[in-house]
C-alpha positions in Angstrom: 17.8 -2.5 3.9 16.6 1.1 3.5 14.3 2.1 6.3 11.4 4.5 6.1 11.9 7.8 8.0 11.2 7.6 11.7 11.5 3.9 11.9 13.4 2.7 15.0 16.6 0.7 14.4 16.1 -2.8 15.9 18.5 -5.2 17.5 19.0 -8.6 15.8 16.3 -11.1 16.6 17.3 -14.0 18.9 16.7 -17.4 17.3 15.7 -18.7 20.7 12.9 -16.1 20.9 11.8 -16.7 17.4 11.4 -20.5 17.9 9.9 -20.2 21.3 7.3 -17.7 20.0 6.4 -20.3 17.3 6.1 -23.0 19.9 3.8 -20.8 22.1 1.7 -20.1 19.0 1.4 -23.8 18.4 0.3 -24.3 22.0 -2.3 -21.5 21.6 -3.7 -23.4 18.6 -3.7 -26.7 20.5 -5.3 -25.2 23.7 -8.9 -25.1 22.6 -8.8 -28.8 21.6 -7.2 -29.7 24.9 -9.8 -27.8 26.8 -12.6 -29.9 25.2 -14.0 -27.0 23.1 -12.8 -28.6 19.8 -11.7 -26.5 16.9 -14.0 -23.5 16.7 -14.1 -22.2 13.1 -13.9 -18.4 14.0 -10.9 -18.7 16.3 -7.8 -17.0 14.8 -4.9 -19.3 13.8 -2.2 -18.0 16.1 0.4 -20.2 14.4 -0.4 -18.8 11.0 -0.2 -15.3 12.3 3.2 -16.0 13.9 4.5 -17.7 10.8 3.6 -14.8 8.6 5.1 -12.3 11.1 8.4 -14.1 11.2 8.3 -14.7 7.5 8.0 -11.0 6.9 10.5 -9.9 9.6 13.0 -12.8 9.5 12.6 -14.6 6.1 16.0 -16.3 6.4 15.3 -17.9 9.7 11.7 -18.9 9.4 10.8 -20.2 5.9 8.7 -22.6 4.0 10.3 -25.7 5.6 9.4 -24.5 9.1 5.8 -23.8 8.0 5.6 -27.3 6.5 6.7 -28.9 9.8 4.4 -26.9 11.9 1.6 -27.6 9.4 2.2 -31.4 9.8 2.1 -31.0 13.6 -1.2 -29.2 13.4 -2.6 -31.9 11.0 -1.5 -34.7 13.4 -3.0 -32.9 16.4 -6.3 -32.1 14.8 -6.6 -35.5 13.1 -7.0 -33.6 9.9 -6.2 -34.8 6.4 -2.4 -35.1 6.4 -1.0 -32.1 4.5 -4.1 -29.9 4.9 -2.5 -27.4 7.3 1.0 -28.1 5.8 -0.1 -26.9 2.4 -1.9 -23.9 3.8 1.0 -22.8 6.0 3.6 -23.3 3.3 1.6 -21.3 0.8 1.1 -18.6 3.5 4.8 -18.6 4.3 5.8 -18.4 0.7 3.6 -15.4 0.0 4.7 -13.7 3.2 8.3 -14.1 2.2 7.5 -12.8 -1.3 6.0 -9.6 -0.1 8.2 -9.0 3.0 10.2 -6.1 1.5 7.2 -4.2 0.2 5.2 -4.8 3.4 7.8 -3.4 5.7 7.6 0.0 4.1 4.0 0.5 5.3 2.9 1.4 8.9 1.6 -1.5 11.0 -2.2 -0.8 10.4 -1.7 -0.8 6.6 0.3 -4.0 7.0 -2.6 -5.6 8.7 -4.8 -4.8 5.7 -2.3 -6.2 3.3 -1.8 -9.5 5.1 -5.5 -10.1 5.3 -5.6 -11.7 1.8 -2.9 -14.1 2.8 -5.0 -15.3 5.8 -8.1 -15.5 3.6 -6.2 -17.6 1.1 -4.8 -19.9 3.8 -8.3 -20.5 5.2 -9.6 -21.1 1.7 -7.0 -23.7 1.0 -7.8 -25.5 4.3 -11.6 -25.5 3.7 -11.3 -26.5 0.1 -9.1 -29.5 0.9 -11.5 -30.4 3.7 -14.5 -30.2 1.4 -12.8 -32.2 -1.4 -12.0 -34.9 1.1 -15.6 -35.2 2.0 -15.7 -33.1 5.2 -18.5 -30.9 6.3 -18.6 -27.1 6.0 -17.9 -25.5 9.3 -20.2 -22.6 8.8 -20.0 -19.0 7.7 -18.3 -18.1 11.0 -15.1 -19.2 9.4 -15.0 -15.8 7.7 -14.3 -14.2 11.0 -10.9 -16.0 11.5 -9.0 -14.0 8.8 -10.5 -10.8 10.1 -9.4 -11.5 13.6 -5.9 -12.6 12.5 -5.4 -9.4 10.6 -6.8 -7.4 13.6 -4.2 -9.2 15.8 -1.4 -8.1 13.5 -0.6 -4.9 15.4 -0.7 -6.7 18.7 1.7 -9.4 17.3 4.0 -6.6 15.9 4.2 -5.0 19.3 4.7 -8.2 21.3 7.1 -10.0 18.9 9.3 -6.9 18.2 9.5 -5.9 21.9 12.8 -7.8 22.7 14.4 -6.2 19.6 13.7 -2.6 20.5 16.5 -0.5 21.9 16.2 1.4 25.1 16.2 5.1 24.6 19.7 6.4 25.2 20.1 10.1 26.3 23.6 10.3 24.9 23.6 12.8 22.0 27.1 11.9 20.9 26.2 8.4 19.9 24.7 8.2 16.4 22.8 4.9 16.9 
C-alpha cells in the first residue's frame, strides 16, 4: 500500500489484540445494561466504533462475518429484535471495508468526519427496524450517538494503533 508522506510505518497487528479489543468493546456496550441504567439512546456504540476501525485498518481479519456474530450477541443481550444489530453492524462493516483504502489517505480528524455518515446509517437502520417492529421512538437524543462515535474516532485511532507503533530508533544506518 502506498503511504502518505510523513505517515509512520506500523508493525503488523496482533490477532489476539484485535479480538480482545472487540471483546472489550462488547463489554463496554453491555456495561450500562448490567449497571441497571438500561440502554441510553445517546451513548456511543463502542462495538460499532471498534468494528469500523478494524474494518478500515485490518479488513482481511475483521469482516462482515465478525460484525454479524457481534450483532447477534448484542441482539441477544439487549433482547432486541433478532437481527437488528446484526444487520446494522454488517452494513457498517461492509461500507467500512469498501472505503478503507480511500479513508487511510486522510488525517485522523478528516477520517472522523468521513466515518460519521456510516454511524448515522447504522443508527438509522437500527431505529427503522425497531419502529417497523412496533417499538417506541427513543427520542431525539439518539442523534448524539453518531456524533459521539465520530468524536471518539481519534481516541480509538491512538489507543488501537498504539501496540503497532515502532519505538523511535536513533540508528541512522537503518532505513526502517
